[in-house]
C-alpha positions in Angstrom: 0.0 0.0 0.0 1.1 3.6 -0.6 0.5 4.6 3.0 4.1 5.8 3.7 5.0 7.1 0.3 4.9 10.6 -1.2 1.7 9.9 -2.5 -9.9 11.2 11.8 -11.0 12.5 10.4 -13.3 15.3 11.2 -13.4 18.0 8.5 -11.1 20.9 9.1 -11.8 24.6 8.4 -10.3 26.0 5.3 -7.0 27.9 5.8 -7.3 31.6 6.5 -6.5 34.3 3.8 -3.0 34.5 5.2 -2.3 31.1 6.5 1.4 31.7 6.9 0.7 34.2 9.7 -1.5 31.8 11.7 -0.5 29.9 14.8 2.0 27.1 14.3 0.4 23.7 14.7 1.5 21.4 17.4 3.7 18.5 16.3 1.8 15.5 15.1 2.0 12.4 17.2 0.9 10.1 14.4 2.2 9.7 10.8 -0.1 11.4 8.3 -0.7 8.1 6.4 -1.8 6.4 9.6 -4.6 9.0 10.0 -6.2 8.0 6.7 -9.2 5.7 6.8 -7.6 3.0 4.6 -4.9 2.6 7.2 -7.4 0.6 9.2 -7.1 -2.2 6.6 -3.4 -2.7 7.0 -1.5 -4.2 9.9 -0.1 -1.6 12.2 3.7 -1.5 12.9 3.1 -3.2 16.2 0.9 -5.9 14.6 3.4 -6.5 11.8 6.2 -6.9 14.4 4.1 -9.4 16.3 3.6 -11.5 13.1 7.3 -11.2 12.4 8.2 -12.6 15.8 5.8 -15.5 15.3 7.3 -16.1 11.9 10.7 -16.3 13.4 9.6 -18.7 16.1 8.0 -20.9 13.4 11.3 -20.8 11.5 13.3 -21.9 14.6 10.9 -24.7 15.3 11.1 -26.0 11.7 14.9 -26.0 11.8 14.8 -27.9 15.0 12.8 -30.7 13.2 15.9 -31.2 11.1 18.2 -31.0 14.2 19.6 -27.7 13.1 20.0 -24.9 15.6 19.0 -21.4 14.5 18.6 -18.2 16.5 16.9 -15.6 14.3 17.7 -11.9 14.8 15.3 -9.7 16.7 12.0 -9.0 14.9 10.5 -5.5 14.5 13.7 -3.5 15.0 13.2 0.1 14.0 16.7 0.5 12.5 18.0 4.0 11.8 16.1 6.8 13.3 13.8 8.5 10.8 14.1 5.8 8.1 10.4 5.1 8.5 9.5 8.7 8.1 6.1 9.2 6.4 6.7 10.8 3.0 3.2 10.5 1.6 2.9 14.3 1.6 6.6 15.0 1.3 9.1 15.7 4.0 7.4 16.5 7.3 10.2 16.2 9.9 12.1 19.5 10.4 15.1 17.8 12.0 15.5 15.3 9.2 15.0 18.0 6.6 17.9 20.1 8.2 20.2 17.1 7.8 19.1 15.2 4.8 17.0 17.7 2.9 14.7 15.7 0.6 16.9 12.6 0.8 16.0 9.6 2.9 18.2 8.9 5.9 20.7 6.1 5.2 19.7 2.5 5.8 20.8 1.0 9.1 24.0 -0.9 8.7 22.9 -4.5 9.5 25.6 -7.2 8.9 24.4 -10.1 6.8 23.5 -13.3 8.6 26.3 -15.8 8.6 24.7 -19.2 8.0 26.4 -22.5 8.1 26.0 -24.9 5.2 23.4 -26.9 7.1 21.5 -23.8 8.1 21.4 -22.5 4.6 20.0 -25.7 3.2 17.4 -26.1 5.9 16.4 -22.4 6.2 16.4 -21.5 2.5 16.2 -24.9 0.8 19.2 -24.2 -1.3 22.9 -24.8 -1.4 25.7 -22.2 -1.2 25.6 -21.8 -5.0 21.9 -21.2 -5.0 20.8 -24.6 -6.3 17.6 -25.9 -4.9 17.8 -28.6 -2.3 14.8 -30.8 -1.6 16.0 -33.2 1.0 18.2 -33.0 4.1 19.5 -36.0 6.0 16.9 -38.2 4.4 14.0 -35.9 5.1 11.9 -33.8 2.7 12.4 -30.1 3.1 9.5 -27.7 2.8 9.3 -25.6 -0.3 11.4 -22.5 0.2 13.0 -24.1 3.3 12.0 -23.4 6.8 11.7 -19.7 6.2 9.3 -20.4 3.3 7.2 -22.7 5.5 7.1 -20.1 8.3 6.2 -17.3 6.0 3.4 -19.3 4.5 2.0 -20.2 7.9 2.3 -16.8 9.5 1.3 -14.6 6.5 0.5 -16.5 3.3 -2.4 -18.5 4.7 -4.1 -15.3 5.7 -3.4 -13.3 2.5 -5.6 -12.5 -0.4 -4.2 -10.6 -3.3 -7.6 -9.7 -4.5 -8.7 -8.2 -1.2 -5.5 -6.5 -0.4 -5.4 -5.2 -3.9 -8.8 -3.4 -3.3 -7.3 -1.7 -0.2 -4.1 -0.8 -2.1 -6.1 0.6 -5.0 -8.1 2.9 -2.7 -4.9 4.0 -1.0 -3.0 4.8 -4.2 -6.0 6.1 -6.1 -7.0 8.8 -3.6 -3.7 10.7 -3.6 -3.7 12.7 -6.8 -7.5 13.4 -6.8 -7.1 14.7 -3.2 -5.1 17.6 -4.6 -8.2 18.8 -6.4 -10.3 18.9 -3.2 -11.2 22.5 -2.5 -9.8 22.4 1.0 -6.6 20.9 -0.1 -6.2 23.2 -3.1 -6.7 26.2 -0.8 -4.0 24.9 1.6 -1.6 24.1 -1.2 -2.0 27.7 -2.4 -1.2 29.0 1.0 1.8 26.7 1.2 3.0 27.9 -2.2 2.7 31.6 -1.1 4.6 30.8 2.1 7.4 29.3 0.1 7.4 32.2 -2.3 7.9 34.7 0.5 11.0 32.7 1.3 12.3 32.9 -2.2 11.2 29.4 -3.4 8.9 29.1 -6.4 6.9 25.9 -6.1 3.2 25.2 -6.7 3.1 22.0 -4.5 5.4 20.0 -2.3 5.7 17.4 -5.1 7.4 20.1 -7.1 10.0 20.9 -4.5 10.8 17.2 -3.7 11.1 16.6 -7.4 13.4 19.5 -8.1 16.2 18.2 -10.4 18.7 20.4 -8.6 18.4 18.1 -5.6 19.3 14.9 -7.4 22.9 14.6 -6.1 23.9 11.7 -3.9 23.7 13.9 -0.8 21.8 17.0 0.1 23.3 20.4 -0.7 23.0 23.4 1.6 20.3 24.8 -0.7 18.3 21.6 -0.7 18.4 21.5 3.1 17.2 25.1 3.3 14.4 24.5 0.9 13.3 21.3 2.7 13.3 23.2 6.0 11.2 26.0 4.6 8.9 23.3 3.1 8.3 21.7 6.5 7.9 25.1 8.2 5.3 26.3 5.6 3.4 23.0 6.0 3.2 23.7 9.8 2.3 27.4 9.3 -0.5 26.7 6.9 -1.8 23.4 8.4 -1.3 21.8 5.0 -0.9 18.3 6.2 -4.0 18.4 8.4 -6.1 19.8 5.5 -4.6 17.3 3.1 -5.4 14.4 5.4 -9.0 15.7 5.8 -9.5 16.1 2.1 -8.1 12.7 1.1 -9.9 11.0 4.0 -13.3 12.1 2.5 -12.3 10.5 -0.8 -11.2 7.3 0.9 -14.3 7.0 3.0 -16.5 7.1 -0.1 -14.4 4.4 -1.7 -14.4 2.3 1.5 -18.2 2.5 1.6 -18.4 1.2 -1.9 -16.1 -1.8 -1.1 -17.3 -2.4 2.5 -18.0 -6.1 2.1 -14.6 -7.0 0.6 -12.8 -4.8 3.0 -14.6 -6.4 5.9 -13.3 -9.8 4.7 -9.8 -8.4 4.5 -10.1 -7.1 8.1 -11.2 -10.5 9.3 -8.3 -12.1 7.6 -6.0 -9.8 9.5 -7.7 -10.5 12.8 -7.1 -14.2 12.2 -3.5 -13.5 11.3 -2.9 -11.7 14.5 -4.7 -14.3 16.6 -2.6 -17.0 15.1 0.6 -15.1 15.7 -0.3 -14.6 19.4 -1.1 -18.3 19.7 2.3 -19.2 18.2 4.1 -17.0 20.7 2.1 -18.0 23.7 1.5 -21.7 23.2 4.0 -22.9 20.7 3.8 -23.6 17.0 0.6 -25.7 16.8 -2.0 -24.5 14.4 -5.2 -23.3 16.3 
């Protein structure tokens, strides 16, 4: 789903005639994408981490069936600070903008797992050269090895591409049309005026983040200054709040039209979470 990409929900008042002179909004405690109605039809970060831990426990148990010890890395690690910043509406974190401009923070440096020959065969179902291995010590290996089996049990058995595709379509399909919502258009205009007063000529945040001058490997001083102004103008005009409100209206209409299918998707996710909790609490037996 698009949720965290540069793309509750009570309606907000339209921005004032001079939004840049209004009160600065308090920092948001929730990513903008998470405030959208369609976010209810995706696992939260906490739920996804729970499923990941169950998947790792299933992997460990599977390896044990083949008398292979395996201790998976911790699940649900956040990694580098800011790497998961919500960029649906462009850069929104002033501190990150001052350091990285419109660039994403670097990926956390995670050393690759060192697997023994036996671990590679059992966990991945393949040899060191990538060739598929179907048996180990006289026993049939699951397809994709133990990681494949665990992924299927923890996630695949509860997945439906058709249902998740409906949610993903609503998520992706509401972004561009939301820019034509009257409330959003007014707020975008106020943001553009705010940026112009600071010497930056952009119609929307998509234009500033897509500025070809900022395509270097690292952020220049000018890019950082523009990104900082971008964030400040969003705060001054309340752009993100208005954008979320406008896009939410579009999403609620689409959700209403697809209520039956989305209800099934939500039930699949509930079963996925229940199974993950059962795995972690009682072992690996299927409920």
